[in-house]
N, C-alpha and C positions, 0 to 999 in steps of 0.2 A: 638406893633410889628406886621407888616403885616403878614397875614397868606396865606398859599398856598391853592389854590382852589382844593377841593376834589370831590365835587358833580357836576353833569352836569350843574346845574343852576349857581353855582359859576364860573365854567370854562367859561360859556357863558358870564357872567358879565365881567370877565377878558378879554375875546376876544373883547367884545364891547368897553372896555376902550382902549385897544391897537389899535383897528381900529380907534377910535375917536382921539387917539394921532396922527395917520398919517394925518388925516384930519386937525386937529388943527395946526400941525407943517407945513403942506404945505400952510396953509392960513396965518399964523402969524410969522413963523420962531421960533427958539428955545427960544430966549430971551423973546418974547412977549407972548408965550404960557404959560398958567397957568393950574393948576389942575382943577380949576373951569371951564375954557373953555372946557377942555377935558371931565369933568363930564357932562356938559350940552349937548355936542354933543352925548355922549354915552347914555344919558337918565337915568343917575343914580345920586344919591345924592353924594355930596362931601365926606360925611362920609363913604358911601359904597366904594368909590374909595380908601380911606385911609385904608380900611380893607385889601386891597391887595397890595397897593403900598405906600411906605413911602413918596415919593415926585415925582415931574415930571421927575426928572432924572432917577428914577427907571422905569418909564413908557418908557422913551426914550431908556433905556437899553433893555427892552423887545421888543420894536419896532425894534431895531438893530438886535436882535437875530431872530425875525420873518423874517426880510428882507433877512438875510443871509440864513436861512433855506429854504425860498421860492426860492431863487436863486439857491441853491444847488439842490433842487428838480426839477428845470427847466433843469439843466444841465445833471443830471443822465440819463434820457431817451435818450439823444443825443449821449451818449458815444459809443454805437455800430456802429453808422454811422460815427462819427468823426474819430474813429481809423482806418477806412478803406479808408480814404481820403488822398490825398497828404497833407503834413503839412501846406502849405500856404492856401490851400482851407479850411482845418479844422479850422484854425485860423479865416479866414474871416467868416465862418459859425457861429462860436461860438460868435464872436463879434456882428454879426447881430442879433443873437438870444438874446443876452444880451440887445442890444438896444431895441428890440421889447418888452422884458420883462419889462424894465424900463418905457416904454411908455404905459403899460396897465393901465386900470382904470383911464383914463385921466391923465396919467403921475404921479400918486400918489407917486410911489417909487422914481421917478426921482426928484420930488420936495423935497422929504425928504433927499435924499443923497446929495443934494446941501448943506445941513447943516450937513453933515456926521461927520466932525471932531468935531463939537460942541456937538454931542450926543454920543460920544465914539464909533462910528461905527467901527473904526479900531480894537477895543478890541475883536470883535466878528467875525473876519474874518477867524479864524482857520478852522471851518467846510467847508467854501467855498474853502480855499486852499487845504484841504484834498480831496475834490471832484475833483478839477482841477488837483491835483497831480496824482490822480487815473487815470484820463483820459490820462495824459501824460505817466504814467507808462504802461498803456495798449497799448498806441500807440507805445512806444519803444519796448515792447515785441512783438507786431505784425509786427514791422519793425526792426528785430534784427540788421541790419546793422547800424542803428542809435545809438545803444548802444556803438559803438566805437567812437562816436563823442566826442571831448574834451569839457570840461566845461559845460556839460549838466545841472548840478545843478544850475550854474549861469544863463544859458539861461532860464531855467525853472522859476527861481525867477524873472528875468527881464520880461519874457513874461507874467506871471500871474499878477504881480503888475502893470506893464506897461499897460497891456490890461484893467484891471479893472478901473484904474484911468484915462486912456486916454478916455475911453467911457464916464465916468461920467463927466470929464472936458469938452469934446466936446459937449455933449448934454446940458450942463449947460451954455455954451457960446452962447449969443444971436447973435454973429457975428463971428463965427469961421473962421480962416484963410484958412482952407481946408474943403472939404466936408467929411461927415462921411465915405463914400466909399474910399476916398483918404487916410484918416487916417488908416482905416482897412487894405487897401492894403499896406501901408507903414510898419505897424507892421508885417503883414504876410510875406511881401517880405524880410524884415530885418532878420527875423528868418529863413525863408525858404532858402534864399541865403546863410546864414551862414552854415546851415546844409549841403546844396548842395556842397559848397566849401570844407568843412571838409571831406565829403565823397570822393570828387575828389582827395584830397590830400592823403587820406588813400589808395585809389586805386593806385595812383602813386607810393607810397612807396612800396605797395605790388608787383607792377610790377618790 
């Protein structure tokens, strides 16, 4: 039965294994990656690896959680700026920051999320959705007129899911049909125009 790390040395070993998992996955993909590969990169014995992880899938799960936590930590400091911007500008900024985040460390995270569905990535999205929902709720509160727009929950759902996967798909495509800026502008304009038109309709009814 794998044990949870309690001492600093044990936590450092687990961190090294998770980091090695990112390297191995980016080099070999999920199918060809083995616990032995990960242990070699981490500089630990296979036996030590199995003290903390039952198999490579457990390591992949920890990697998914690390990626989501790091993404959420990247977004949180941006919130005060995002909620002060026009909605389309805020979306463009957020998508560009996500692109830059995926490109860090020689694109380590990007290489891994290309295999996302194979390593249960989608099972760990809740913390990221919570952070993005918090950004949206703070935006709506700061722009109270938008609270009257219809279908906000649906637009929020589409915007969050569409934004995350559009960025990953675009950056994973060696020959995308549109540039990243065009893709970001398209998503930002779609949501921005919808809200703008809804507000115009509401003003017309009020008059």
